[in-house]
PQR file with spaces between the fields and no chain letter, atoms N, CA, C, O and H, PARSE charges and radii, in Angstrom:
ATOM       1  N    THR     1      21.734   14.946   -0.799 -0.4000 1.5000
ATOM       2  CA   THR     1      21.096   16.174   -1.352 -0.0000 2.0000
ATOM       3  C    THR     1      19.982   16.656   -0.321  0.5500 1.7000
ATOM       4  O    THR     1      19.643   15.898    0.588 -0.5500 1.4000
ATOM       5  N    ARG     2      19.438   17.868   -0.457 -0.4000 1.5000
ATOM       6  CA   ARG     2      18.564   18.253    0.522 -0.0000 2.0000
ATOM       7  C    ARG     2      17.356   17.448    0.397  0.5500 1.7000
ATOM       8  O    ARG     2      16.875   16.858    1.364 -0.5500 1.4000
ATOM       9  H    ARG     2      19.714   18.483   -1.195  0.4000 1.0000
ATOM      10  N    PRO     3      16.790   17.409   -0.933 -0.5600 1.5000
ATOM      11  CA   PRO     3      15.483   16.563   -1.185  0.2800 2.0000
ATOM      12  C    PRO     3      15.648   15.205   -0.478  0.5500 1.7000
ATOM      13  O    PRO     3      14.789   14.790    0.301 -0.5500 1.4000
ATOM      14  N    GLU     4      16.694   14.570   -0.746 -0.4000 1.5000
ATOM      15  CA   GLU     4      16.943   13.140    0.033 -0.0000 2.0000
ATOM      16  C    GLU     4      16.806   13.254    1.526  0.5500 1.7000
ATOM      17  O    GLU     4      16.104   12.431    2.115 -0.5500 1.4000
ATOM      18  H    GLU     4      17.391   14.908   -1.378  0.4000 1.0000
ATOM      19  N    SER     5      17.471   14.286    2.234 -0.4000 1.5000
ATOM      20  CA   SER     5      17.333   14.438    3.595 -0.0000 2.0000
ATOM      21  C    SER     5      16.006   14.697    3.869  0.5500 1.7000
ATOM      22  O    SER     5      15.478   14.068    4.787 -0.5500 1.4000
ATOM      23  H    SER     5      18.041   14.954    1.756  0.4000 1.0000
ATOM      24  N    GLU     6      15.286   15.615    3.161 -0.4000 1.5000
ATOM      25  CA   GLU     6      13.896   15.896    3.495 -0.0000 2.0000
ATOM      26  C    GLU     6      13.017   14.427    3.292  0.5500 1.7000
ATOM      27  O    GLU     6      12.169   14.118    4.130 -0.5500 1.4000
ATOM      28  H    GLU     6      15.715   16.126    2.415  0.4000 1.0000
ATOM      29  N    LEU     7      13.231   13.772    2.396 -0.4000 1.5000
ATOM      30  CA   LEU     7      12.332   12.463    2.201 -0.0000 2.0000
ATOM      31  C    LEU     7      12.809   11.380    3.428  0.5500 1.7000
ATOM      32  O    LEU     7      12.036   10.595    3.978 -0.5500 1.4000
ATOM      33  H    LEU     7      13.919   14.024    1.716  0.4000 1.0000
ATOM      34  N    ALA     8      14.130   11.508    3.702 -0.4000 1.5000
ATOM      35  CA   ALA     8      14.403   10.432    4.735 -0.0000 2.0000
ATOM      36  C    ALA     8      13.765   10.958    5.929  0.5500 1.7000
ATOM      37  O    ALA     8      13.298   10.148    6.730 -0.5500 1.4000
ATOM      38  H    ALA     8      14.757   12.146    3.256  0.4000 1.0000
ATOM      39  N    GLU     9      13.684   12.163    6.150 -0.4000 1.5000
ATOM      40  CA   GLU     9      13.081   12.613    7.664 -0.0000 2.0000
ATOM      41  C    GLU     9      11.539   12.466    7.597  0.5500 1.7000
ATOM      42  O    GLU     9      10.932   12.376    8.665 -0.5500 1.4000
ATOM      43  H    GLU     9      14.063   12.821    5.500  0.4000 1.0000
ATOM      44  N    ALA    10      10.855   12.436    6.420 -0.4000 1.5000
ATOM      45  CA   ALA    10       9.505   12.228    6.200 -0.0000 2.0000
ATOM      46  C    ALA    10       9.364   10.695    6.350  0.5500 1.7000
ATOM      47  O    ALA    10       8.305   10.311    6.847 -0.5500 1.4000
ATOM      48  H    ALA    10      11.347   12.510    5.553  0.4000 1.0000
ATOM      49  N    LEU    11      10.204    9.834    6.020 -0.4000 1.5000
ATOM      50  CA   LEU    11      10.193    8.588    6.199 -0.0000 2.0000
ATOM      51  C    LEU    11      10.180    8.094    7.731  0.5500 1.7000
ATOM      52  O    LEU    11       9.396    7.271    8.203 -0.5500 1.4000
ATOM      53  H    LEU    11      11.064   10.146    5.615  0.4000 1.0000
ATOM      54  N    ARG    12      11.256    8.796    8.439 -0.4000 1.5000
ATOM      55  CA   ARG    12      11.359    8.681    9.699 -0.0000 2.0000
ATOM      56  C    ARG    12      10.053    8.936   10.630  0.5500 1.7000
ATOM      57  O    ARG    12       9.747    8.330   11.657 -0.5500 1.4000
ATOM      58  H    ARG    12      11.893    9.465    8.056  0.4000 1.0000
ATOM      59  N    GLU    13       9.341   10.041    9.965 -0.4000 1.5000
ATOM      60  CA   GLU    13       8.261   10.440   10.875 -0.0000 2.0000
ATOM      61  C    GLU    13       7.148    9.477   10.648  0.5500 1.7000
ATOM      62  O    GLU    13       6.310    9.291   11.531 -0.5500 1.4000
ATOM      63  H    GLU    13       9.589   10.534    9.131  0.4000 1.0000
ATOM      64  N    ARG    14       7.098    8.827    9.446 -0.4000 1.5000
ATOM      65  CA   ARG    14       6.023    7.809    9.235 -0.0000 2.0000
ATOM      66  C    ARG    14       6.345    6.614   10.228  0.5500 1.7000
ATOM      67  O    ARG    14       5.462    5.958   10.780 -0.5500 1.4000
ATOM      68  H    ARG    14       7.778    8.978    8.729  0.4000 1.0000
ATOM      69  N    LEU    15       7.536    6.429   10.373 -0.4000 1.5000
ATOM      70  CA   LEU    15       7.801    5.191   11.387 -0.0000 2.0000
ATOM      71  C    LEU    15       7.158    5.659   13.047  0.5500 1.7000
ATOM      72  O    LEU    15       6.489    4.955   13.803 -0.5500 1.4000
ATOM      73  H    LEU    15       8.254    6.962    9.924  0.4000 1.0000
ATOM      74  N    LYS    16       7.549    6.820   13.216 -0.4000 1.5000
ATOM      75  CA   LYS    16       7.197    7.275   14.636 -0.0000 2.0000
ATOM      76  C    LYS    16       5.575    7.283   14.773  0.5500 1.7000
ATOM      77  O    LYS    16       5.010    6.953   15.816 -0.5500 1.4000
ATOM      78  H    LYS    16       8.093    7.391   12.602  0.4000 1.0000
ATOM      79  N    ILE    17       4.952    7.666   13.694 -0.4000 1.5000
ATOM      80  CA   ILE    17       3.609    7.681   13.821 -0.0000 2.0000
ATOM      81  C    ILE    17       3.063    6.255   13.876  0.5500 1.7000
ATOM      82  O    ILE    17       2.152    5.983   14.658 -0.5500 1.4000
ATOM      83  H    ILE    17       5.411    7.935   12.847  0.4000 1.0000
ATOM      84  N    ILE    18       3.655    5.241   12.979 -0.4000 1.5000
ATOM      85  CA   ILE    18       3.261    3.975   13.107 -0.0000 2.0000
ATOM      86  C    ILE    18       3.367    3.159   14.490  0.5500 1.7000
ATOM      87  O    ILE    18       2.618    2.283   14.923 -0.5500 1.4000
ATOM      88  H    ILE    18       4.395    5.462   12.344  0.4000 1.0000
ATOM      89  N    SER    19       4.536    3.719   15.053 -0.4000 1.5000
ATOM      90  CA   SER    19       4.865    3.115   16.476 -0.0000 2.0000
ATOM      91  C    SER    19       4.248    3.813   17.596  0.5500 1.7000
ATOM      92  O    SER    19       4.321    3.398   18.753 -0.5500 1.4000
ATOM      93  H    SER    19       5.145    4.431   14.702  0.4000 1.0000
ATOM      94  N    ASN    20       3.542    5.048   17.190 -0.4000 1.5000
ATOM      95  CA   ASN    20       2.911    5.654   18.342 -0.0000 2.0000
ATOM      96  C    ASN    20       1.671    4.963   19.086  0.5500 1.7000
ATOM      97  O    ASN    20       0.624    4.847   18.448 -0.5500 1.4000
ATOM      98  H    ASN    20       3.483    5.385   16.250  0.4000 1.0000
ATOM      99  N    GLU    21       1.727    4.586   20.160 -0.4000 1.5000
ATOM     100  CA   GLU    21       0.908    3.732   20.944 -0.0000 2.0000
ATOM     101  C    GLU    21      -0.498    4.747   20.888  0.5500 1.7000
ATOM     102  O    GLU    21      -1.547    4.479   20.301 -0.5500 1.4000
ATOM     103  H    GLU    21       2.577    4.680   20.678  0.4000 1.0000
ATOM     104  N    ALA    22      -0.203    5.925   21.640 -0.4000 1.5000
ATOM     105  CA   ALA    22      -1.263    6.983   21.732 -0.0000 2.0000
ATOM     106  C    ALA    22      -2.050    7.197   20.556  0.5500 1.7000
ATOM     107  O    ALA    22      -3.281    7.182   20.551 -0.5500 1.4000
ATOM     108  H    ALA    22       0.649    6.143   22.117  0.4000 1.0000
ATOM     109  N    SER    23      -1.233    7.420   19.439 -0.4000 1.5000
ATOM     110  CA   SER    23      -1.957    7.748   18.187 -0.0000 2.0000
ATOM     111  C    SER    23      -2.812    6.638   17.889  0.5500 1.7000
ATOM     112  O    SER    23      -3.920    6.820   17.384 -0.5500 1.4000
ATOM     113  H    SER    23      -0.233    7.432   19.443  0.4000 1.0000
ATOM     114  N    ARG    24      -2.368    5.492   18.169 -0.4000 1.5000
ATOM     115  CA   ARG    24      -3.209    4.107   17.606 -0.0000 2.0000
ATOM     116  C    ARG    24      -4.521    3.934   18.332  0.5500 1.7000
ATOM     117  O    ARG    24      -5.387    3.138   17.969 -0.5500 1.4000
ATOM     118  H    ARG    24      -1.468    5.344   18.579  0.4000 1.0000
ATOM     119  N    ARG    25      -4.620    4.777   19.445 -0.4000 1.5000
ATOM     120  CA   ARG    25      -5.749    4.754   20.269 -0.0000 2.0000
ATOM     121  C    ARG    25      -6.952    5.441   19.639  0.5500 1.7000
ATOM     122  O    ARG    25      -8.093    5.181   20.020 -0.5500 1.4000
ATOM     123  H    ARG    25      -3.916    5.424   19.740  0.4000 1.0000
ATOM     124  N    ASP    26      -6.705    6.287   18.711 -0.4000 1.5000
ATOM     125  CA   ASP    26      -7.682    7.175   18.041 -0.0000 2.0000
ATOM     126  C    ASP    26      -7.529    6.691   16.640  0.5500 1.7000
ATOM     127  O    ASP    26      -6.710    7.345   15.995 -0.5500 1.4000
ATOM     128  H    ASP    26      -5.778    6.499   18.401  0.4000 1.0000
ATOM     129  N    PRO    27      -8.067    5.782   16.049 -0.5600 1.5000
ATOM     130  CA   PRO    27      -7.914    5.285   14.775  0.2800 2.0000
ATOM     131  C    PRO    27      -8.159    6.147   13.702  0.5500 1.7000
ATOM     132  O    PRO    27      -7.479    6.038   12.681 -0.5500 1.4000
ATOM     133  N    ASP    28      -9.127    7.076   13.805 -0.4000 1.5000
ATOM     134  CA   ASP    28      -9.402    8.137   12.726 -0.0000 2.0000
ATOM     135  C    ASP    28      -8.351    9.097   12.688  0.5500 1.7000
ATOM     136  O    ASP    28      -8.004    9.512   11.583 -0.5500 1.4000
ATOM     137  H    ASP    28      -9.679    7.165   14.634  0.4000 1.0000
ATOM     138  N    GLN    29      -7.762    9.536   13.763 -0.4000 1.5000
ATOM     139  CA   GLN    29      -6.736   10.496   13.982 -0.0000 2.0000
ATOM     140  C    GLN    29      -5.427    9.899   13.194  0.5500 1.7000
ATOM     141  O    GLN    29      -4.745   10.434   12.320 -0.5500 1.4000
ATOM     142  H    GLN    29      -8.044    9.199   14.661  0.4000 1.0000
ATOM     143  N    HIS    30      -5.308    8.576   13.821 -0.4000 1.5000
ATOM     144  CA   HIS    30      -4.097    7.827   13.324 -0.0000 2.0000
ATOM     145  C    HIS    30      -4.010    7.608   11.778  0.5500 1.7000
ATOM     146  O    HIS    30      -2.933    7.816   11.220 -0.5500 1.4000
ATOM     147  H    HIS    30      -5.862    8.142   14.531  0.4000 1.0000
ATOM     148  N    VAL    31      -4.956    7.252   11.160 -0.4000 1.5000
ATOM     149  CA   VAL    31      -5.217    7.061    9.679 -0.0000 2.0000
ATOM     150  C    VAL    31      -4.896    8.375    8.954  0.5500 1.7000
ATOM     151  O    VAL    31      -4.187    8.467    7.952 -0.5500 1.4000
ATOM     152  H    VAL    31      -5.831    7.083   11.614  0.4000 1.0000
ATOM     153  N    THR    32      -5.537    9.421    9.621 -0.4000 1.5000
ATOM     154  CA   THR    32      -5.222   10.789    8.839 -0.0000 2.0000
ATOM     155  C    THR    32      -4.009   11.290    9.067  0.5500 1.7000
ATOM     156  O    THR    32      -3.604   12.082    8.216 -0.5500 1.4000
ATOM     157  H    THR    32      -6.113    9.346   10.435  0.4000 1.0000
ATOM     158  N    ARG    33      -3.219   11.027   10.091 -0.4000 1.5000
ATOM     159  CA   ARG    33      -1.704   11.315   10.150 -0.0000 2.0000
ATOM     160  C    ARG    33      -1.132   10.519    9.223  0.5500 1.7000
ATOM     161  O    ARG    33      -0.361   11.058    8.429 -0.5500 1.4000
ATOM     162  H    ARG    33      -3.548   10.383   10.782  0.4000 1.0000
ATOM     163  N    LEU    34      -1.396    8.990    9.115 -0.4000 1.5000
ATOM     164  CA   LEU    34      -0.535    8.272    8.105 -0.0000 2.0000
ATOM     165  C    LEU    34      -0.828    8.813    6.654  0.5500 1.7000
ATOM     166  O    LEU    34       0.070    8.827    5.812 -0.5500 1.4000
ATOM     167  H    LEU    34      -2.022    8.552    9.760  0.4000 1.0000
ATOM     168  N    ARG    35      -1.997    9.222    6.400 -0.4000 1.5000
ATOM     169  CA   ARG    35      -2.320    9.650    5.010 -0.0000 2.0000
ATOM     170  C    ARG    35      -1.424   10.917    4.774  0.5500 1.7000
ATOM     171  O    ARG    35      -0.673   11.027    3.805 -0.5500 1.4000
ATOM     172  H    ARG    35      -2.726    9.211    7.084  0.4000 1.0000
ATOM     173  N    GLU    36      -1.581   11.894    5.789 -0.4000 1.5000
ATOM     174  CA   GLU    36      -0.829   12.955    5.458 -0.0000 2.0000
ATOM     175  C    GLU    36       0.683   13.041    5.218  0.5500 1.7000
ATOM     176  O    GLU    36       1.293   13.862    4.534 -0.5500 1.4000
ATOM     177  H    GLU    36      -2.191   11.804    6.577  0.4000 1.0000
ATOM     178  N    ILE    37       1.229   11.830    6.056 -0.4000 1.5000
ATOM     179  CA   ILE    37       2.811   11.815    5.910 -0.0000 2.0000
ATOM     180  C    ILE    37       3.072   11.067    4.420  0.5500 1.7000
ATOM     181  O    ILE    37       3.975   11.335    3.628 -0.5500 1.4000
ATOM     182  H    ILE    37       0.733   11.163    6.611  0.4000 1.0000
ATOM     183  N    SER    38       2.045   10.081    4.278 -0.4000 1.5000
ATOM     184  CA   SER    38       2.211    9.368    2.843 -0.0000 2.0000
ATOM     185  C    SER    38       2.112   10.248    1.786  0.5500 1.7000
ATOM     186  O    SER    38       2.936   10.172    0.874 -0.5500 1.4000
ATOM     187  H    SER    38       1.311    9.863    4.921  0.4000 1.0000
ATOM     188  N    GLU    39       0.983   11.306    1.760 -0.4000 1.5000
ATOM     189  CA   GLU    39       1.242   12.290    0.814 -0.0000 2.0000
ATOM     190  C    GLU    39       2.396   13.084    0.759  0.5500 1.7000
ATOM     191  O    GLU    39       2.853   13.311   -0.362 -0.5500 1.4000
ATOM     192  H    GLU    39       0.314   11.367    2.500  0.4000 1.0000
ATOM     193  N    ARG    40       2.967   13.557    1.750 -0.4000 1.5000
ATOM     194  CA   ARG    40       4.147   14.435    2.055 -0.0000 2.0000
ATOM     195  C    ARG    40       5.491   13.510    1.241  0.5500 1.7000
ATOM     196  O    ARG    40       6.353   14.068    0.561 -0.5500 1.4000
ATOM     197  H    ARG    40       2.596   13.373    2.660  0.4000 1.0000
ATOM     198  N    ILE    41       5.434   12.142    1.467 -0.4000 1.5000
ATOM     199  CA   ILE    41       6.401   11.271    1.063 -0.0000 2.0000
ATOM     200  C    ILE    41       6.351   11.344   -0.523  0.5500 1.7000
ATOM     201  O    ILE    41       7.356   11.644   -1.167 -0.5500 1.4000
ATOM     202  H    ILE    41       4.734   11.689    2.019  0.4000 1.0000
ATOM     203  N    GLY    42       5.278   11.090   -1.049 -0.4000 1.5000
ATOM     204  CA   GLY    42       4.938   11.113   -2.280 -0.0000 2.0000
ATOM     205  C    GLY    42       5.226   12.462   -3.063  0.5500 1.7000
ATOM     206  O    GLY    42       5.688   12.417   -4.203 -0.5500 1.4000
ATOM     207  H    GLY    42       4.462   10.846   -0.525  0.4000 1.0000
ATOM     208  N    THR    43       4.957   13.612   -2.457 -0.4000 1.5000
ATOM     209  CA   THR    43       5.541   14.983   -2.922 -0.0000 2.0000
ATOM     210  C    THR    43       6.836   15.027   -2.979  0.5500 1.7000
ATOM     211  O    THR    43       7.440   15.335   -4.007 -0.5500 1.4000
ATOM     212  H    THR    43       4.581   13.649   -1.531  0.4000 1.0000
ATOM     213  N    LEU    44       7.452   14.692   -1.766 -0.4000 1.5000
ATOM     214  CA   LEU    44       9.081   14.671   -1.790 -0.0000 2.0000
ATOM     215  C    LEU    44       9.666   13.987   -2.632  0.5500 1.7000
ATOM     216  O    LEU    44      10.639   14.445   -3.231 -0.5500 1.4000
ATOM     217  H    LEU    44       6.961   14.442   -0.931  0.4000 1.0000
ATOM     218  N    ALA    45       9.138   12.587   -2.885 -0.4000 1.5000
ATOM     219  CA   ALA    45       9.601   11.701   -3.926 -0.0000 2.0000
ATOM     220  C    ALA    45       9.607   12.216   -5.228  0.5500 1.7000
ATOM     221  O    ALA    45      10.636   12.062   -5.887 -0.5500 1.4000
ATOM     222  H    ALA    45       8.348   12.216   -2.399  0.4000 1.0000
ATOM     223  N    ALA    46       8.765   12.731   -5.664 -0.4000 1.5000
ATOM     224  CA   ALA    46       8.358   13.381   -6.995 -0.0000 2.0000
ATOM     225  C    ALA    46       9.470   14.512   -7.169  0.5500 1.7000
ATOM     226  O    ALA    46      10.056   14.644   -8.243 -0.5500 1.4000
ATOM     227  H    ALA    46       7.929   12.856   -5.129  0.4000 1.0000
ATOM     228  N    ALA    47       9.721   15.275   -6.130 -0.4000 1.5000
ATOM     229  CA   ALA    47      10.571   16.345   -6.194 -0.0000 2.0000
ATOM     230  C    ALA    47      12.134   16.141   -6.136  0.5500 1.7000
ATOM     231  O    ALA    47      12.952   17.057   -6.060 -0.5500 1.4000
ATOM     232  H    ALA    47       9.245   15.168   -5.257  0.4000 1.0000
ATOM     233  N    LEU    48      12.440   14.681   -6.188 -0.4000 1.5000
ATOM     234  CA   LEU    48      13.884   14.367   -6.274 -0.0000 2.0000
ATOM     235  C    LEU    48      14.412   14.647   -7.576  0.5500 1.7000
ATOM     236  O    LEU    48      13.795   14.569   -8.638 -0.5500 1.4000
ATOM     237  H    LEU    48      11.775   13.936   -6.250  0.4000 1.0000
ATOM     238  N    PRO    49      15.671   14.998   -7.396 -0.5600 1.5000
ATOM     239  CA   PRO    49      16.367   15.327   -8.872  0.2800 2.0000
ATOM     240  C    PRO    49      16.433   13.920   -9.650  0.5500 1.7000
ATOM     241  O    PRO    49      16.745   12.812   -9.216 -0.5500 1.4000
ATOM     242  N    GLN    50      16.053   14.305  -10.891 -0.4000 1.5000
ATOM     243  CA   GLN    50      16.130   13.172  -11.716 -0.0000 2.0000
ATOM     244  C    GLN    50      17.397   12.939  -12.324  0.5500 1.7000
ATOM     245  O    GLN    50      18.233   13.841  -12.354 -0.5500 1.4000
ATOM     246  H    GLN    50      15.799   15.205  -11.244  0.4000 1.0000
ATOM     247  N    PRO    51      17.650   11.655  -12.880 -0.5600 1.5000
ATOM     248  CA   PRO    51      17.095   10.414  -12.519  0.2800 2.0000
ATOM     249  C    PRO    51      17.501    9.978  -11.089  0.5500 1.7000
ATOM     250  O    PRO    51      18.627   10.140  -10.619 -0.5500 1.4000
ATOM     251  N    ILE    52      16.437    9.397  -10.441 -0.4000 1.5000
ATOM     252  CA   ILE    52      16.658    8.888   -9.113 -0.0000 2.0000
ATOM     253  C    ILE    52      17.272    7.658   -9.309  0.5500 1.7000
ATOM     254  O    ILE    52      17.088    7.153  -10.416 -0.5500 1.4000
ATOM     255  H    ILE    52      15.522    9.265  -10.822  0.4000 1.0000
ATOM     256  N    PRO    53      18.063    6.956   -8.386 -0.5600 1.5000
ATOM     257  CA   PRO    53      18.624    5.732   -8.423  0.2800 2.0000
ATOM     258  C    PRO    53      17.575    4.396   -8.668  0.5500 1.7000
ATOM     259  O    PRO    53      16.706    4.191   -7.822 -0.5500 1.4000
ATOM     260  N    PRO    54      17.662    3.734   -9.547 -0.5600 1.5000
ATOM     261  CA   PRO    54      16.802    2.631   -9.825  0.2800 2.0000
ATOM     262  C    PRO    54      16.214    1.986   -8.699  0.5500 1.7000
ATOM     263  O    PRO    54      14.994    1.822   -8.660 -0.5500 1.4000
ATOM     264  N    ARG    55      17.017    1.576   -7.713 -0.4000 1.5000
ATOM     265  CA   ARG    55      16.596    0.835   -6.401 -0.0000 2.0000
ATOM     266  C    ARG    55      15.647    1.814   -5.484  0.5500 1.7000
ATOM     267  O    ARG    55      14.664    1.400   -4.869 -0.5500 1.4000
ATOM     268  H    ARG    55      18.008    1.709   -7.745  0.4000 1.0000
ATOM     269  N    LEU    56      16.045    3.019   -5.489 -0.4000 1.5000
ATOM     270  CA   LEU    56      15.342    3.944   -4.865 -0.0000 2.0000
ATOM     271  C    LEU    56      13.879    4.007   -5.293  0.5500 1.7000
ATOM     272  O    LEU    56      12.881    4.006   -4.572 -0.5500 1.4000
ATOM     273  H    LEU    56      16.844    3.355   -5.988  0.4000 1.0000
ATOM     274  N    ALA    57      13.976    4.068   -6.759 -0.4000 1.5000
ATOM     275  CA   ALA    57      12.515    4.329   -7.449 -0.0000 2.0000
ATOM     276  C    ALA    57      11.674    3.098   -7.132  0.5500 1.7000
ATOM     277  O    ALA    57      10.517    3.174   -6.719 -0.5500 1.4000
ATOM     278  H    ALA    57      14.787    4.069   -7.345  0.4000 1.0000
ATOM     279  N    HIS    58      12.299    2.008   -7.342 -0.4000 1.5000
ATOM     280  CA   HIS    58      11.539    0.732   -6.953 -0.0000 2.0000
ATOM     281  C    HIS    58      11.035    0.651   -5.613  0.5500 1.7000
ATOM     282  O    HIS    58       9.880    0.274   -5.415 -0.5500 1.4000
ATOM     283  H    HIS    58      13.239    1.945   -7.677  0.4000 1.0000
ATOM     284  N    PHE    59      11.854    0.996   -4.612 -0.4000 1.5000
ATOM     285  CA   PHE    59      11.157    0.952   -3.182 -0.0000 2.0000
ATOM     286  C    PHE    59      10.145    1.896   -3.143  0.5500 1.7000
ATOM     287  O    PHE    59       9.055    1.558   -2.684 -0.5500 1.4000
ATOM     288  H    PHE    59      12.792    1.303   -4.773  0.4000 1.0000
ATOM     289  N    LEU    60      10.354    3.230   -3.622 -0.4000 1.5000
ATOM     290  CA   LEU    60       9.020    4.280   -3.333 -0.0000 2.0000
ATOM     291  C    LEU    60       7.994    3.772   -4.446  0.5500 1.7000
ATOM     292  O    LEU    60       6.806    3.938   -4.168 -0.5500 1.4000
ATOM     293  H    LEU    60      11.240    3.505   -3.995  0.4000 1.0000
ATOM     294  N    ASP    61       8.244    3.282   -5.449 -0.4000 1.5000
ATOM     295  CA   ASP    61       7.176    2.822   -6.395 -0.0000 2.0000
ATOM     296  C    ASP    61       6.285    1.747   -5.747  0.5500 1.7000
ATOM     297  O    ASP    61       5.061    1.801   -5.862 -0.5500 1.4000
ATOM     298  H    ASP    61       9.209    3.148   -5.674  0.4000 1.0000
ATOM     299  N    ARG    62       6.989    0.648   -4.979 -0.4000 1.5000
ATOM     300  CA   ARG    62       6.445   -0.361   -4.215 -0.0000 2.0000
ATOM     301  C    ARG    62       5.903    0.057   -2.702  0.5500 1.7000
ATOM     302  O    ARG    62       5.327   -0.793   -2.025 -0.5500 1.4000
ATOM     303  H    ARG    62       7.984    0.605   -4.885  0.4000 1.0000
ATOM     304  N    ARG    63       6.101    1.329   -2.229 -0.4000 1.5000
ATOM     305  CA   ARG    63       5.825    1.721   -0.845 -0.0000 2.0000
ATOM     306  C    ARG    63       6.563    0.906    0.004  0.5500 1.7000
ATOM     307  O    ARG    63       6.027    0.567    1.059 -0.5500 1.4000
ATOM     308  H    ARG    63       6.570    2.020   -2.780  0.4000 1.0000
ATOM     309  N    SER    64       7.799    0.487   -0.272 -0.4000 1.5000
ATOM     310  CA   SER    64       8.673   -0.325    0.790 -0.0000 2.0000
ATOM     311  C    SER    64       9.524    0.978    1.427  0.5500 1.7000
ATOM     312  O    SER    64      10.681    1.282    1.134 -0.5500 1.4000
ATOM     313  H    SER    64       8.235    0.762   -1.129  0.4000 1.0000
ATOM     314  N    TYR    65       8.830    1.520    2.175 -0.4000 1.5000
ATOM     315  CA   TYR    65       9.438    2.725    2.847 -0.0000 2.0000
ATOM     316  C    TYR    65      10.511    2.366    3.684  0.5500 1.7000
ATOM     317  O    TYR    65      11.516    3.073    3.618 -0.5500 1.4000
ATOM     318  H    TYR    65       7.891    1.273    2.413  0.4000 1.0000
ATOM     319  N    ASP    66      10.500    1.331    4.524 -0.4000 1.5000
ATOM     320  CA   ASP    66      11.672    0.920    5.364 -0.0000 2.0000
ATOM     321  C    ASP    66      12.764    0.831    4.458  0.5500 1.7000
ATOM     322  O    ASP    66      13.763    1.486    4.756 -0.5500 1.4000
ATOM     323  H    ASP    66       9.684    0.756    4.578  0.4000 1.0000
ATOM     324  N    LYS    67      12.784    0.061    3.269 -0.4000 1.5000
ATOM     325  CA   LYS    67      13.835   -0.002    2.410 -0.0000 2.0000
ATOM     326  C    LYS    67      14.404    1.115    1.836  0.5500 1.7000
ATOM     327  O    LYS    67      15.618    1.313    1.786 -0.5500 1.4000
ATOM     328  H    LYS    67      11.973   -0.471    3.027  0.4000 1.0000
ATOM     329  N    ALA    68      13.434    1.950    1.340 -0.4000 1.5000
ATOM     330  CA   ALA    68      13.803    3.447    0.930 -0.0000 2.0000
ATOM     331  C    ALA    68      14.648    4.246    1.977  0.5500 1.7000
ATOM     332  O    ALA    68      15.689    4.869    1.767 -0.5500 1.4000
ATOM     333  H    ALA    68      12.448    1.790    1.381  0.4000 1.0000
ATOM     334  N    LEU    69      14.043    4.105    3.019 -0.4000 1.5000
ATOM     335  CA   LEU    69      14.904    4.798    4.141 -0.0000 2.0000
ATOM     336  C    LEU    69      16.249    4.271    4.590  0.5500 1.7000
ATOM     337  O    LEU    69      17.166    5.019    4.928 -0.5500 1.4000
ATOM     338  H    LEU    69      13.197    3.599    3.189  0.4000 1.0000
ATOM     339  N    ALA    70      16.326    2.980    4.581 -0.4000 1.5000
ATOM     340  CA   ALA    70      17.689    2.389    4.641 -0.0000 2.0000
ATOM     341  C    ALA    70      18.502    2.603    3.542  0.5500 1.7000
ATOM     342  O    ALA    70      19.710    2.521    3.765 -0.5500 1.4000
ATOM     343  H    ALA    70      15.581    2.372    4.307  0.4000 1.0000
ATOM     344  N    PHE    71      18.091    2.901    2.217 -0.4000 1.5000
ATOM     345  CA   PHE    71      18.754    3.160    1.083 -0.0000 2.0000
ATOM     346  C    PHE    71      19.502    4.576    1.213  0.5500 1.7000
ATOM     347  O    PHE    71      20.701    4.837    1.112 -0.5500 1.4000
ATOM     348  H    PHE    71      17.110    2.967    2.035  0.4000 1.0000
ATOM     349  N    LEU    72      18.338    5.447    1.485 -0.4000 1.5000
ATOM     350  CA   LEU    72      18.948    6.943    1.749 -0.0000 2.0000
ATOM     351  C    LEU    72      20.031    7.076    2.909  0.5500 1.7000
ATOM     352  O    LEU    72      20.983    7.851    2.819 -0.5500 1.4000
ATOM     353  H    LEU    72      17.364    5.235    1.567  0.4000 1.0000
ATOM     354  N    GLU    73      19.798    6.242    4.021 -0.4000 1.5000
ATOM     355  CA   GLU    73      20.722    6.245    5.148 -0.0000 2.0000
ATOM     356  C    GLU    73      22.193    5.881    4.742  0.5500 1.7000
ATOM     357  O    GLU    73      23.213    6.390    5.207 -0.5500 1.4000
ATOM     358  H    GLU    73      19.024    5.613    4.094  0.4000 1.0000
ATOM     359  N    SER    74      22.105    4.883    3.767 -0.4000 1.5000
ATOM     360  CA   SER    74      23.350    4.225    3.528 -0.0000 2.0000
ATOM     361  C    SER    74      24.178    5.303    2.513  0.5500 1.7000
ATOM     362  O    SER    74      25.405    5.396    2.544 -0.5500 1.4000
ATOM     363  H    SER    74      21.277    4.470    3.389  0.4000 1.0000
ATOM     364  N    ARG    75      23.450    5.978    1.751 -0.4000 1.5000
ATOM     365  CA   ARG    75      24.023    6.949    0.855 -0.0000 2.0000
ATOM     366  C    ARG    75      24.530    8.246    1.724  0.5500 1.7000
ATOM     367  O    ARG    75      25.387    9.021    1.298 -0.5500 1.4000
ATOM     368  H    ARG    75      22.454    5.902    1.726  0.4000 1.0000
ATOM     369  N    ALA    76      23.991    8.355    2.792 -0.4000 1.5000
ATOM     370  CA   ALA    76      24.151    9.649    3.728 -0.0000 2.0000
ATOM     371  C    ALA    76      25.790    9.289    4.539  0.5500 1.7000
ATOM     372  O    ALA    76      26.505   10.195    4.969 -0.5500 1.4000
ATOM     373  H    ALA    76      23.295    7.725    3.138  0.4000 1.0000
ATOM     374  N    ASP    77      26.070    8.167    4.601 -0.4000 1.5000
ATOM     375  CA   ASP    77      27.350    7.750    5.091 -0.0000 2.0000
ATOM     376  C    ASP    77      28.472    8.419    4.522  0.5500 1.7000
ATOM     377  O    ASP    77      29.612    8.127    4.882 -0.5500 1.4000
ATOM     378  H    ASP    77      25.490    7.431    4.252  0.4000 1.0000
């Protein structure tokens, strides 16, 4: 679904931010970017059509975002 695709894209963006060496050189900016993408992930997760799959809900509740992304990508195949 579109909401799942948008959530997956936000989760991928989070991984890019985490792995961005240049971003990490400015800790304040890095933390701000992580906070912003985390808020976006929360907003997108809340907008998912209900009920969401229990495993996905578990991953999102626990902030296991790598697992949430893997779950979403496996459903997209």
